[in-house]
C-alpha positions as CSV (number, residue, x, y, z in Angstrom):
1,M,18.1,-58.6,22.8
2,D,18.6,-55.8,20.5
3,L,20.7,-52.6,21.7
4,F,17.7,-50.7,22.5
5,E,16.8,-53.0,25.1
6,S,20.1,-53.4,26.7
7,K,20.2,-49.9,27.9
8,T,16.3,-49.3,28.4
9,H,15.3,-50.5,32.0
10,S,11.5,-50.6,33.1
11,F,9.5,-50.5,36.4
12,I,6.2,-50.9,37.6
13,I,5.3,-48.9,40.5
14,K,2.3,-49.5,42.8
15,I,0.9,-47.4,45.3
16,W,-2.2,-47.5,48.0
17,L,-3.6,-45.3,50.3
18,E,-3.6,-47.8,53.8
19,D,-7.3,-48.3,54.7
20,D,-7.5,-47.6,58.1
21,D,-5.1,-44.4,57.7
22,R,-5.8,-41.9,55.3
23,D,-2.8,-40.2,55.0
24,K,-0.3,-43.2,54.8
25,W,0.6,-45.0,51.5
26,R,2.4,-47.8,50.3
27,G,3.7,-48.8,47.4
28,H,6.1,-51.2,45.9
29,I,8.4,-51.2,42.2
30,T,9.4,-54.1,40.6
31,H,12.5,-53.8,37.7
32,V,10.4,-55.5,35.2
33,P,13.4,-57.6,33.5
34,S,14.7,-59.2,36.7
35,G,11.7,-59.3,38.9
36,V,13.5,-57.5,41.6
37,R,10.5,-56.2,44.0
38,R,10.8,-53.1,46.7
39,Y,8.4,-52.3,49.1
40,L,7.7,-49.1,49.9
41,E,6.8,-46.6,52.6
42,D,8.5,-43.3,51.5
43,V,8.4,-41.5,47.6
44,S,11.9,-41.3,47.8
45,E,12.8,-44.4,48.1
46,I,11.5,-44.9,44.6
47,T,14.3,-43.0,43.6
48,N,16.6,-44.8,45.5
49,F,15.7,-48.0,43.6
50,I,16.3,-46.7,40.4
51,M,19.4,-45.3,40.5
52,P,21.3,-48.3,40.5
53,Y,20.2,-49.2,37.5
54,L,21.3,-45.8,35.9
55,E,24.1,-45.9,37.5
56,Q,25.3,-49.3,35.7
57,M,24.3,-47.6,32.1
58,G,26.6,-45.0,33.2
59,V,24.3,-42.5,34.0
60,E,26.3,-40.2,36.6
61,F,24.6,-38.0,39.4
62,G,25.8,-34.7,41.2
63,L,27.1,-34.1,44.4
64,L,23.1,-33.6,46.0
65,W,21.7,-36.7,44.6
66,R,24.7,-38.7,45.7
67,V,24.5,-37.4,49.5
68,R,20.3,-37.6,49.4
69,R,21.0,-41.2,48.7
70,W,23.6,-41.6,51.1
71,L,21.8,-40.0,53.8
72,S,18.5,-41.6,52.4
73,Q,20.1,-45.1,53.8
74,W,20.3,-44.2,57.8
75,K,16.1,-43.3,57.7
């Protein structure tokens, strides 16, 4: 694995509308290198899934982002 690849994360996001309710959408996000997948019902879950990977790379998030992430755990 070269240096670029070791500092790169790829994700696949698939989103669709529910057939019976045009106001509801579902989806899933997959971390390509590990194959870890999470099913989604809210757009904020995309950010929550990606943030830990960015933190592992040394990205620091401000207080607002950390509070939002913490609060989203209690939905």
